[in-house]
KOLKOL-482939 format. One record per residue (C-alpha): residue in one letter; x, y, z. Coordinates in nm, 2 decimals, m for minus. Layout:
<atoms>
(A; (X; Y; Z))
...
</atoms>
This chain:
<atoms>
(M; (12.66; 6.61; 18.20))
(N; (12.54; 6.33; 18.41))
(F; (12.36; 6.42; 18.73))
(S; (12.36; 6.17; 19.02))
(T; (12.09; 5.92; 19.04))
(G; (11.97; 6.08; 19.36))
(T; (11.94; 6.42; 19.20))
(I; (11.73; 6.28; 18.90))
(S; (11.51; 6.08; 19.13))
(K; (11.44; 6.39; 19.34))
(L; (11.35; 6.59; 19.04))
(L; (11.12; 6.33; 18.89))
(S; (10.93; 6.32; 19.23))
(S; (10.91; 6.70; 19.25))
(K; (10.63; 6.95; 19.17))
(K; (10.78; 7.29; 19.27))
(I; (11.11; 7.40; 19.13))
(V; (11.30; 7.73; 19.21))
(F; (11.59; 7.86; 18.99))
(F; (11.80; 8.12; 19.18))
(T; (12.02; 8.28; 18.91))
(G; (12.31; 8.53; 18.92))
(A; (12.55; 8.70; 18.69))
(G; (12.71; 8.38; 18.58))
(I; (12.42; 8.28; 18.37))
(S; (12.41; 8.60; 18.19))
(A; (12.79; 8.60; 18.13))
(E; (12.73; 8.32; 17.89))
(S; (12.52; 8.56; 17.68))
(G; (12.81; 8.81; 17.68))
(I; (12.71; 9.03; 17.97))
(P; (13.00; 9.11; 18.20))
(V; (12.99; 8.97; 18.55))
(F; (13.04; 9.20; 18.86))
(R; (13.26; 8.96; 19.07))
(G; (13.52; 8.70; 19.01))
(K; (13.86; 8.76; 18.84))
(E; (13.72; 8.96; 18.55))
(G; (13.44; 9.13; 18.75))
(I; (13.34; 9.48; 18.67))
(W; (13.38; 9.59; 19.04))
(N; (13.75; 9.49; 19.01))
(K; (13.79; 9.78; 18.75))
(L; (13.53; 10.03; 18.87))
(K; (13.44; 10.17; 19.21))
(P; (13.08; 10.08; 19.28))
(E; (13.03; 10.38; 19.51))
(E; (13.09; 10.61; 19.21))
(L; (12.82; 10.45; 19.00))
(A; (12.57; 10.24; 19.19))
(N; (12.43; 10.43; 19.48))
(F; (12.17; 10.71; 19.52))
(D; (12.41; 10.98; 19.64))
(A; (12.64; 10.92; 19.34))
(F; (12.33; 10.97; 19.12))
(L; (12.24; 11.29; 19.28))
(R; (12.60; 11.42; 19.25))
(N; (12.64; 11.32; 18.89))
(P; (12.33; 11.17; 18.73))
(A; (12.47; 11.22; 18.38))
(M; (12.77; 11.00; 18.46))
(V; (12.55; 10.73; 18.62))
(W; (12.31; 10.75; 18.32))
(E; (12.59; 10.71; 18.07))
(W; (12.71; 10.40; 18.26))
(Y; (12.36; 10.24; 18.25))
(E; (12.29; 10.33; 17.89))
(H; (12.61; 10.16; 17.81))
(R; (12.51; 9.85; 18.00))
(K; (12.17; 9.86; 17.84))
(K; (12.33; 9.86; 17.49))
(I; (12.53; 9.55; 17.58))
(I; (12.22; 9.38; 17.71))
(H; (12.00; 9.47; 17.41))
(E; (12.27; 9.32; 17.19))
(S; (12.26; 8.99; 17.39))
(E; (12.03; 8.70; 17.36))
(P; (11.90; 8.45; 17.61))
(N; (12.15; 8.15; 17.60))
(P; (12.07; 7.78; 17.62))
(A; (12.06; 7.80; 18.00))
(H; (11.78; 8.06; 18.01))
(L; (11.59; 7.86; 17.74))
(A; (11.64; 7.53; 17.93))
(I; (11.49; 7.70; 18.24))
(A; (11.19; 7.82; 18.04))
(E; (11.15; 7.47; 17.90))
(M; (11.14; 7.32; 18.25))
(E; (10.78; 7.48; 18.28))
(K; (10.66; 7.20; 18.06))
(L; (10.80; 6.94; 18.28))
(F; (10.70; 7.05; 18.63))
(Y; (10.38; 7.17; 18.80))
(E; (10.54; 7.50; 18.91))
(V; (10.87; 7.66; 18.81))
(T; (10.98; 7.99; 18.97))
(V; (11.27; 8.21; 18.86))
(V; (11.43; 8.42; 19.13))
(T; (11.71; 8.63; 18.98))
(Q; (11.97; 8.87; 19.09))
(N; (12.01; 8.98; 18.73))
(I; (11.87; 9.30; 18.58))
(D; (11.89; 9.21; 18.21))
(N; (11.54; 9.07; 18.15))
(L; (11.68; 8.76; 17.97))
(H; (11.47; 8.52; 18.15))
(R; (11.15; 8.70; 18.04))
(R; (11.29; 8.71; 17.69))
(A; (11.36; 8.33; 17.70))
(G; (11.00; 8.26; 17.78))
(S; (10.99; 8.21; 18.16))
(K; (10.66; 8.31; 18.32))
(T; (10.70; 8.35; 18.69))
(I; (11.00; 8.57; 18.76))
(Y; (11.09; 8.77; 19.08))
(E; (11.37; 9.03; 19.02))
(L; (11.55; 9.10; 19.34))
(H; (11.77; 9.38; 19.20))
(G; (11.53; 9.55; 18.96))
(N; (11.52; 9.56; 18.58))
(I; (11.73; 9.78; 18.35))
(E; (11.43; 9.81; 18.11))
(R; (11.23; 10.01; 18.38))
(N; (11.28; 10.36; 18.51))
(Y; (11.10; 10.58; 18.76))
(C; (11.09; 10.94; 18.89))
(I; (11.26; 10.98; 19.24))
(K; (11.01; 11.25; 19.33))
(C; (10.66; 11.11; 19.23))
(R; (10.75; 10.75; 19.15))
(T; (10.59; 10.76; 18.81))
(F; (10.73; 10.47; 18.61))
(Y; (10.88; 10.51; 18.26))
(N; (10.92; 10.18; 18.08))
(E; (10.98; 10.33; 17.73))
(E; (11.31; 10.45; 17.59))
(L; (11.41; 10.78; 17.75))
(E; (11.52; 11.09; 17.56))
(F; (11.87; 11.22; 17.65))
(S; (11.90; 11.50; 17.38))
(C; (11.82; 11.76; 17.64))
(G; (12.04; 11.61; 17.91))
(V; (11.94; 11.39; 18.21))
(P; (11.58; 11.28; 18.17))
(K; (11.33; 11.44; 18.39))
(C; (10.96; 11.35; 18.49))
(K; (10.67; 11.59; 18.40))
(C; (10.68; 11.68; 18.77))
(G; (11.03; 11.80; 18.74))
(G; (11.19; 11.51; 18.93))
(L; (11.49; 11.31; 18.80))
(I; (11.42; 10.98; 18.64))
(R; (11.65; 10.69; 18.75))
(P; (11.69; 10.33; 18.65))
(D; (11.47; 10.09; 18.84))
(I; (11.77; 9.91; 18.98))
(V; (11.85; 9.83; 19.34))
(W; (12.17; 10.02; 19.43))
(F; (12.41; 9.98; 19.71))
(G; (12.26; 10.07; 20.03))
(E; (11.90; 10.03; 19.91))
(Y; (11.65; 9.77; 20.03))
(L; (11.53; 9.50; 19.79))
(P; (11.18; 9.53; 19.66))
(E; (10.96; 9.39; 19.95))
(D; (10.72; 9.22; 19.73))
(Q; (10.98; 9.05; 19.51))
(F; (11.18; 8.93; 19.82))
(N; (10.88; 8.81; 20.01))
(N; (10.74; 8.62; 19.70))
(S; (11.09; 8.47; 19.65))
(D; (11.11; 8.36; 20.01))
(E; (10.77; 8.20; 19.99))
(A; (10.86; 8.01; 19.67))
(A; (11.20; 7.90; 19.84))
(K; (11.01; 7.77; 20.15))
(E; (10.76; 7.57; 19.94))
(C; (10.98; 7.43; 19.67))
(D; (11.10; 7.06; 19.64))
(V; (11.42; 7.15; 19.45))
(F; (11.61; 7.47; 19.47))
(I; (11.86; 7.52; 19.18))
(V; (12.13; 7.78; 19.22))
(V; (12.28; 7.89; 18.89))
(G; (12.58; 8.11; 18.83))
(T; (12.59; 8.31; 19.16))
(S; (12.87; 8.36; 19.41))
(A; (12.60; 8.33; 19.69))
(V; (12.76; 8.60; 19.90))
(V; (12.52; 8.89; 19.83))
(Y; (12.26; 8.92; 20.12))
(P; (11.98; 8.92; 20.18))
(A; (11.93; 8.74; 19.84))
(A; (12.17; 8.45; 19.93))
(S; (11.96; 8.38; 20.24))
(L; (11.70; 8.22; 20.02))
(I; (11.92; 7.92; 19.96))
(Y; (11.93; 7.85; 20.34))
(S; (11.57; 7.92; 20.37))
(A; (11.49; 7.66; 20.11))
(K; (11.72; 7.41; 20.27))
(E; (11.57; 7.46; 20.62))
(N; (11.23; 7.39; 20.48))
(G; (11.33; 7.05; 20.32))
(A; (11.44; 7.15; 19.96))
(Y; (11.70; 6.96; 19.77))
(I; (11.98; 7.21; 19.67))
(I; (12.16; 7.18; 19.34))
(E; (12.44; 7.42; 19.25))
(I; (12.56; 7.49; 18.89))
(N; (12.86; 7.73; 18.87))
(L; (13.20; 7.76; 18.70))
(E; (13.39; 7.75; 19.03))
(P; (13.32; 7.65; 19.39))
(T; (13.14; 7.90; 19.61))
(E; (13.03; 7.96; 19.96))
(I; (12.75; 7.71; 19.93))
(S; (12.93; 7.43; 19.74))
(S; (12.97; 7.21; 20.04))
(F; (12.63; 7.30; 20.16))
(A; (12.45; 7.19; 19.84))
(D; (12.31; 6.83; 19.79))
(E; (12.47; 6.83; 19.46))
(S; (12.73; 7.08; 19.32))
(I; (12.83; 7.07; 18.95))
(M; (13.11; 7.28; 18.80))
(G; (13.07; 7.39; 18.44))
(K; (12.88; 7.61; 18.21))
(A; (12.51; 7.64; 18.28))
(G; (12.44; 7.67; 17.90))
(E; (12.57; 7.31; 17.87))
(I; (12.46; 7.16; 18.20))
(L; (12.09; 7.27; 18.21))
(P; (11.99; 7.17; 17.85))
(G; (12.15; 6.83; 17.93))
(L; (11.93; 6.81; 18.25))
(V; (11.62; 6.88; 18.05))
(K; (11.70; 6.60; 17.80))
(E; (11.76; 6.36; 18.09))
(I; (11.43; 6.44; 18.26))
(E; (11.25; 6.42; 17.93))
(N; (11.40; 6.08; 17.86))
(K; (11.29; 5.95; 18.20))
(L; (10.94; 6.08; 18.15))
(S; (10.90; 5.94; 17.80))
</atoms>
């Protein structure tokens, strides 16, 4: 995949890079996406599974769904796109990953600075005392409960909930300070996460989009490339390495 001369030149002169990733990058690892033609939300009603009231009404059903998702994620591996992003850390002064994904694949791929806007499926916490439970939970006696008696829930941002303030603020700061902002595999319609793209642009960042199909930001990006991130990003790494050698 050949990037434009302008994009390569911009990257070569850059110090701070932000990767903003969505479900599309994880789909290449076999994790189902939520939107698009085959998206999960086309088959399931999100209000039945991914909000706090639904959890209180039927915690067993919600936990069954998340344990199913966790099994899919545990059986998945970081793909070449995740690995290429981690490899970028060797080429630039600062590389930050801002992800809407909850699957922990960026960390497993080796990325160091990661802000998780929608939580992490590997973490859980008590809704009563906020104690975190990062180990595997026991379901043999029903829905897991904290030692204080409160229900334990996945540490995931559900519909109607605010993004973690620290994660969003750090992401916004990284977006405002970066030279290049690379959007990978996201529909760019979920707010406030998608606002980071515009924040980066307003502060002078060069915007690159990599996605399978055009999105809301395709005409807004400085360069928009359609295709698989697992093919495009490793190619970009090689191109930059060749220019630097």
